[in-house]
C-alpha positions in Angstrom: 89.8 102.2 -8.0 88.8 101.2 -4.4 88.3 97.9 -2.7 84.5 98.4 -2.8 84.7 98.6 -6.6 86.1 95.1 -7.1 84.8 93.2 -4.0 82.2 90.5 -4.1 79.2 92.0 -2.3 77.4 88.7 -1.7 80.1 87.3 0.5 78.9 84.7 3.0 79.7 84.6 6.7 79.7 81.7 9.1 78.1 82.5 12.5 80.0 82.1 15.8 77.0 79.9 16.8 77.3 77.5 13.8 78.8 74.1 14.4 82.0 73.2 12.6 80.0 70.6 10.7 77.6 73.3 9.4 80.5 75.6 8.6 82.5 73.0 6.8 79.5 72.2 4.6 79.1 75.9 3.7 82.8 76.1 2.8 82.4 73.1 0.6 79.2 74.4 -1.1 80.8 77.8 -1.8 84.0 76.1 -3.1 86.3 78.3 -0.9 89.0 77.6 1.6 88.2 80.4 4.0 85.1 82.3 5.2 84.6 85.3 7.5 83.2 84.6 11.0 80.4 87.0 12.1 78.8 87.4 15.5 75.3 88.2 16.5 76.1 91.9 16.2 77.0 91.4 12.5 80.6 92.4 13.3 83.6 90.4 12.0 85.0 88.0 14.6 87.7 86.3 12.6 88.3 84.0 9.6 87.6 80.3 9.5 89.7 78.1 7.1 89.4 74.5 6.0 92.8 74.0 7.5 91.5 75.3 10.9 88.8 72.6 10.9 91.3 69.8 10.1 94.2 70.9 12.3 92.3 72.4 15.3 89.3 70.2 15.3 89.4 66.9 13.4 93.1 66.2 14.3 92.3 66.8 18.0 89.3 64.5 18.0 86.7 67.2 18.4 83.1 66.4 17.5 82.3 68.7 14.5 78.5 68.4 15.2 79.0 69.9 18.7 82.0 72.2 18.4 81.0 75.8 17.7 82.8 78.1 15.3 83.4 80.5 18.1 86.0 78.2 19.6 88.2 78.7 16.5 87.6 82.5 16.2 90.9 83.5 17.7 93.0 86.5 16.9 92.3 89.7 15.0 91.2 89.1 11.4 93.0 90.8 8.5 90.7 93.2 6.8 90.7 96.1 4.3 88.6 99.2 4.3 85.9 99.7 1.6 87.5 103.0 0.6 91.1 101.7 0.6 92.9 101.7 -2.7 93.6 98.6 -4.8 97.3 99.2 -4.2 96.7 99.1 -0.4 94.6 96.0 -0.8 97.4 94.2 -2.7 100.0 95.4 -0.2 97.9 93.9 2.6 97.6 90.6 0.8 101.3 90.5 0.2 102.2 91.5 3.8 99.8 89.0 5.3 100.1 86.3 2.6 96.3 85.9 2.2 94.3 85.6 -1.0 90.9 86.8 0.4 90.3 89.9 2.4 87.0 90.9 4.2 86.0 94.5 3.3 84.9 96.6 6.2 82.8 99.8 6.1 82.8 101.2 9.6 82.4 98.1 11.8 80.3 96.1 9.3 81.6 93.7 6.7 80.2 94.7 3.3 82.0 92.2 1.0 85.1 90.2 0.4 87.9 90.8 -2.2 90.0 88.0 -3.6 92.8 87.7 -6.1 90.3 86.4 -8.6 88.1 89.5 -8.1 91.2 91.7 -8.8 92.2 89.7 -11.9 88.7 90.1 -13.4 88.5 93.9 -12.9 91.9 95.2 -13.9 94.0 94.8 -17.1 95.6 91.5 -17.9 99.1 92.8 -17.8 98.6 94.7 -14.6 96.8 91.7 -13.0 99.7 89.4 -13.7 102.2 91.8 -12.3 100.3 92.6 -9.1 99.1 89.0 -8.5 102.7 87.9 -8.7 103.6 90.5 -6.1 101.0 89.1 -3.8 102.4 85.6 -4.2 106.0 86.6 -3.6 107.1 87.3 -0.1 110.0 89.7 0.5 112.6 86.9 0.5 111.4 85.8 -3.0 109.9 82.5 -1.8 107.3 81.9 -4.4 104.3 79.9 -3.3 102.1 77.7 -5.5 98.8 76.1 -4.7 97.9 72.8 -6.3 94.3 72.1 -7.3 93.8 68.7 -5.9 95.7 68.9 -2.7 93.2 70.8 -0.5 92.2 70.5 3.1 88.7 70.7 4.6 86.0 69.0 6.6 82.3 68.4 6.3 81.6 65.3 8.3 82.4 64.2 11.8 84.0 61.5 13.7 86.7 58.9 13.7 85.3 57.4 10.5 87.1 60.1 8.6 90.4 58.9 9.9 89.6 55.4 8.8 88.7 56.6 5.3 91.7 58.9 5.3 94.0 55.9 5.3 93.7 55.5 1.5 96.9 56.2 -0.3 95.3 57.7 -3.5 92.8 60.4 -4.2 90.8 61.4 -7.3 88.9 64.3 -8.7 86.2 64.6 -11.3 84.5 67.8 -12.1 83.0 69.6 -15.1 81.4 72.9 -16.2 79.6 74.2 -19.3 81.3 77.3 -20.5 79.2 79.6 -22.8 82.0 80.1 -25.4 83.1 78.2 -28.5 85.4 75.2 -27.8 88.4 76.9 -29.4 88.1 79.9 -27.0 87.8 77.6 -23.9 90.7 75.5 -25.0 92.9 78.5 -25.9 92.4 80.1 -22.5 93.3 76.8 -20.7 96.6 76.6 -22.5 97.7 79.8 -20.7 99.0 77.8 -17.7 100.8 80.7 -16.1 97.4 82.5 -15.7 95.8 79.8 -13.6 95.8 82.2 -10.5 93.2 84.3 -12.2 90.6 81.5 -11.7 92.1 78.9 -9.4 91.8 80.1 -5.9 94.6 78.0 -4.5 97.1 78.4 -7.4 99.5 81.3 -7.1 102.2 80.7 -9.7 103.1 78.3 -12.5 106.3 78.6 -14.4 106.3 77.1 -17.9 109.8 75.9 -18.8 109.0 74.8 -22.4 106.0 73.5 -24.5 105.7 70.4 -22.4 107.3 71.1 -19.0 106.0 73.1 -16.0 107.5 73.8 -12.6 105.3 74.2 -9.6 105.8 75.4 -6.0 103.2 74.9 -3.3 102.4 75.6 0.3 100.2 72.8 1.5 99.4 72.5 5.2 101.8 75.3 6.0 104.7 73.5 4.2 106.4 74.5 1.0 106.7 71.9 -1.7 107.7 71.9 -5.3 107.4 69.5 -8.3 107.8 69.3 -12.0 105.1 68.2 -14.4 105.2 67.1 -18.1 102.4 67.4 -20.6 102.1 63.9 -22.2 99.3 64.7 -24.7 97.8 67.8 -26.1 95.2 67.8 -28.9 93.9 71.3 -29.8 90.2 71.8 -28.8 90.1 68.3 -27.4 92.4 67.3 -24.6 95.4 68.1 -22.4 96.9 65.4 -20.3 99.8 65.7 -17.8 101.6 63.9 -15.0 104.2 64.9 -12.4 107.8 63.9 -12.9 109.0 64.7 -9.4 107.4 65.0 -6.0 104.1 63.4 -5.1 102.2 61.6 -7.8 99.8 63.9 -9.6 98.3 63.2 -13.1 95.2 64.2 -14.9 93.3 65.2 -18.0 91.3 68.2 -19.1 88.8 67.5 -22.0 86.9 69.9 -24.1 83.6 68.9 -25.7 81.5 71.2 -27.9 77.9 71.6 -26.7 76.4 73.4 -29.7 78.2 76.2 -31.6 78.8 78.5 -28.6 79.2 76.3 -25.6 81.8 73.9 -24.3 81.9 71.3 -21.6 85.2 71.4 -19.7 85.8 68.1 -17.9 88.6 67.6 -15.4 89.8 64.2 -14.2 92.8 64.0 -11.8 94.5 61.4 -9.6 96.9 62.3 -6.9 98.8 60.9 -3.8 98.0 62.8 -0.6 101.2 63.3 1.5 99.8 64.3 4.9 96.9 63.4 7.2 95.2 66.7 6.4 95.4 66.0 2.6 94.1 62.4 3.2 91.2 63.8 5.3 90.4 66.3 2.5 90.4 63.5 -0.1 88.3 61.2 2.1 85.5 63.8 2.4 85.5 64.8 -1.2 86.7 68.4 -0.8 89.1 68.4 -3.8 86.3 67.6 -6.2 84.2 70.4 -4.8 87.1 72.8 -5.0 87.8 71.7 -8.6 84.2 72.4 -9.5 84.4 75.9 -8.0 87.6 76.6 -9.9 86.0 75.5 -13.1 83.1 77.8 -12.4 85.5 80.7 -12.0 87.2 79.7 -15.3 83.8 79.9 -16.9 83.2 83.3 -15.4 86.6 84.6 -16.5 86.3 83.6 -20.2 82.6 84.6 -20.4 83.3 88.0 -19.0 85.9 88.5 -21.7 83.3 87.8 -24.3 84.9 84.6 -25.3 88.2 86.3 -26.1 91.1 84.3 -24.6 94.2 86.0 -23.2 96.4 83.9 -25.5 96.6 80.5 -27.2 99.0 77.7 -27.9 97.8 75.5 -30.8 100.6 73.0 -31.0 100.1 69.2 -30.5 101.9 66.8 -28.2 
């Protein structure tokens, strides 16, 4: 199997002539943290990330409505050839520690491949093993993304910094999944499989029925925390809170919408730890990312025909 067989062919680009305000809005709408930069010649010029916008533009007082994407298109982008193997694709992801790779055919970008794309197209066992390899650098320093702690930018000016002074953040998102409530709930209980649909999550270690250990790299810094599941009602609700590290708590609720559809509703509260996280919270990026992750969860379970990869039916 080759990269072209698993890539998303409708991948978007931001133009070197776009303003950062326009680019940030496109990142938010697509629910992704990175997007390729394309020039007028349709050739790849680099990758733009939400962190670039925060650190290289907002934090330096740049006007997002006037600053062009071209100013942030520095360095040679990491890519993969359309005819390169899946093994080579994963090796590149591991070596460069990236989760999304532009796919090149000749000099043109023809798509983009992400870990979520790989997880959907290969066997569950193989996906878990290979995705773990991507998340584990050579020195065994596991990295974990955390859903609500995301960076980004979509609006300009010093007003963001004033709004970013708030100490707390919140997330609310929902999606209707076209599977019975039991199937949606069962899939969500497979916490260690979150990387297959949550773009920023790389690894979750379940210690026992009610305790999870997380590691994360946020704003270039590694963090780790523990979380405890305080309430779990089969087919209805899962609630958790952090027991170490920054405050993070939330609830996922499952509501039947007819016999073969389920509304999955996510509510979270968290404490941003850096200026980048506070800016992301101020402009509402965490909620948009949560919505995108729920949509990927919907795609995952629907593609499996409503057959979850596992289930835990206990109550807490």
